[in-house]
C-alpha positions as CSV (number, residue, x, y, z in Angstrom):
1,M,34.5,143.5,-33.0
2,W,36.8,144.0,-36.0
3,Q,37.8,140.3,-35.8
4,D,34.1,139.4,-36.3
5,V,33.8,141.8,-39.2
6,L,36.9,140.5,-40.9
7,T,35.9,136.9,-40.3
8,A,32.5,137.6,-41.9
9,F,34.2,139.3,-44.9
10,A,36.6,136.4,-45.3
11,L,33.8,133.9,-45.3
12,Y,31.9,136.1,-47.9
13,L,35.0,136.1,-50.1
14,I,35.4,132.3,-49.8
15,I,31.7,131.7,-50.7
16,E,31.8,134.2,-53.6
17,G,35.0,132.6,-55.0
18,M,33.4,129.1,-54.9
19,I,30.7,130.1,-57.4
20,P,32.9,130.8,-60.4
21,F,35.4,128.1,-59.4
22,V,32.8,125.4,-59.3
23,G,30.7,126.5,-62.3
24,P,32.5,129.1,-64.5
25,D,30.0,128.7,-67.4
26,F,27.0,129.1,-65.1
27,F,28.6,132.1,-63.4
28,R,29.3,133.7,-66.8
29,R,25.7,133.2,-68.0
30,T,24.3,134.6,-64.7
31,V,26.5,137.7,-64.8
32,A,25.4,138.3,-68.4
33,R,21.8,138.0,-67.4
34,L,22.3,140.4,-64.5
35,A,23.9,143.0,-66.8
36,E,20.7,143.0,-68.9
37,L,18.4,143.9,-65.9
38,D,17.2,147.5,-65.4
39,D,18.5,149.5,-62.4
40,N,15.2,149.3,-60.4
41,H,15.1,145.5,-60.6
42,L,18.8,145.3,-59.5
43,R,18.1,147.6,-56.6
44,A,15.0,145.6,-55.5
45,T,17.1,142.4,-55.7
46,G,19.9,144.0,-53.6
47,L,17.4,145.2,-51.0
48,T,15.9,141.8,-50.8
49,I,19.3,140.2,-50.3
50,M,20.3,142.7,-47.7
51,A,17.0,142.3,-45.8
52,T,17.4,138.5,-45.8
53,G,20.9,138.8,-44.5
54,L,19.9,141.2,-41.8
55,L,17.0,138.9,-40.7
56,L,19.4,135.9,-40.7
57,L,21.9,137.8,-38.7
58,F,19.3,138.7,-36.1
59,V,18.1,135.1,-35.9
60,V,21.7,133.7,-35.5
61,R,22.8,136.4,-33.0
62,S,19.7,136.1,-30.7
């Protein structure tokens, strides 16, 4: 089980690292825009991303 968790985390880090590597200017602008959002909007966005990931996980694992 831990091997799967660490594999998923490693893939997450690879994907997250690709974004600033490929487009550093785009990444910088996006982070600046995110910093301007209010807390409720950020929470709603985080919840949507988590729900999408959970749904995808159920689809892939079933």
